[in-house]
C-alpha positions as CSV (number, residue, x, y, z in Angstrom):
1,X,15.8,82.2,280.4
2,X,19.3,82.3,281.9
3,X,20.7,79.6,279.6
4,X,19.7,81.2,276.3
5,X,22.5,83.9,276.4
6,X,25.0,81.3,277.4
7,X,24.0,79.0,274.5
8,X,24.0,81.9,272.0
9,X,27.5,82.9,273.1
10,X,28.8,79.4,272.9
11,X,27.3,78.8,269.5
12,X,28.7,82.2,268.3
13,X,32.1,81.2,269.5
14,X,32.0,77.9,267.7
15,X,30.8,79.5,264.5
16,X,33.6,82.1,264.7
17,X,36.2,79.4,265.4
18,X,35.1,77.4,262.4
19,X,35.2,80.5,260.1
20,X,38.7,81.6,261.3
21,X,40.2,78.1,261.0
22,X,38.7,77.6,257.6
23,X,40.1,80.9,256.4
24,X,43.5,80.0,257.9
25,X,43.5,76.7,256.0
26,X,42.5,78.4,252.7
27,X,45.3,81.0,253.2
28,X,47.9,78.3,253.8
29,X,46.9,76.4,250.7
30,X,46.9,79.6,248.6
31,X,50.4,80.4,249.8
32,X,51.5,76.9,248.8
33,X,50.0,77.3,245.3
34,X,51.6,80.7,244.8
35,X,55.0,79.3,245.8
36,X,54.6,76.5,243.4
37,X,53.6,78.9,240.6
38,X,56.6,81.1,241.2
39,X,58.9,78.1,241.4
40,X,57.6,76.9,238.0
41,X,58.2,80.4,236.6
42,X,61.7,80.5,238.0
43,X,62.7,77.2,236.3
44,X,61.0,78.5,233.1
45,X,58.5,75.7,233.0
46,X,55.1,76.2,231.4
47,X,52.5,76.4,234.1
48,X,49.7,73.9,233.6
49,X,46.2,74.7,235.0
50,X,46.1,72.9,238.3
51,X,48.5,70.0,237.9
52,X,51.6,71.4,239.7
53,X,53.3,69.2,242.2
54,X,56.6,69.5,244.1
55,X,57.8,66.2,242.7
56,X,57.4,67.3,239.1
57,X,59.1,70.6,239.7
58,X,61.9,68.9,241.6
59,X,62.6,66.6,238.7
60,X,62.4,69.6,236.3
61,X,64.9,71.5,238.5
62,X,67.3,68.5,238.5
63,X,67.3,68.2,234.7
64,X,67.7,71.9,233.9
65,X,71.3,73.0,233.2
66,X,70.5,76.3,231.3
67,X,70.0,78.3,234.5
68,X,72.8,80.2,236.1
69,X,73.9,79.7,239.7
70,X,71.7,82.6,241.1
71,X,68.6,81.2,239.5
72,X,69.3,77.7,240.8
73,X,69.8,79.1,244.4
74,X,66.5,81.0,244.1
75,X,64.7,77.9,242.8
76,X,66.1,75.7,245.6
77,X,65.0,78.3,248.1
78,X,61.5,78.3,246.6
79,X,61.4,74.5,246.6
80,X,62.3,74.4,250.3
81,X,59.6,77.0,251.0
82,X,57.0,75.0,249.1
83,X,58.0,71.8,251.0
84,X,57.7,73.7,254.3
85,X,54.3,75.1,253.4
86,X,53.0,71.7,252.3
87,X,54.2,70.2,255.6
88,X,52.5,73.0,257.6
89,X,49.3,72.7,255.7
90,X,49.1,68.9,256.2
91,X,50.0,69.3,259.8
92,X,47.4,71.9,260.3
93,X,44.7,69.7,258.8
94,X,45.6,66.6,260.8
95,X,45.9,68.4,264.2
96,X,43.0,67.6,266.4
97,X,40.8,70.7,266.8
98,X,41.4,71.8,263.2
99,X,40.8,68.4,261.6
100,X,37.1,68.7,262.6
101,X,36.8,72.0,260.7
102,X,38.8,70.6,257.7
103,X,36.5,67.6,257.5
104,X,33.4,69.9,257.6
105,X,34.9,72.3,254.9
106,X,36.1,69.4,252.7
107,X,39.8,70.1,252.9
108,X,42.2,67.2,252.1
109,X,45.9,66.6,252.4
110,X,48.2,67.8,249.6
């Protein structure tokens, strides 16, 4: 009878850990997608459904000459932020205690 509360507390902790880490991973990916969308809008690129990538936007930014200096600076800042968020997301998924949760929830690298 004495082990039941301990096991219930431990299983509750594990469940809560999985839920919090899963939400953290989802939030990081959503921040990344939002940054890519705002970057696409700043370089005046039509936003496709789900096919945005940093490489495509980087090529688009290099080829655009119609933007003024302020817009180029803003776009490069957003590009840097997107790269940082992608790195943080990939690092979060590959780190040891979180990789277990990412594998259970079906998250993959960007």
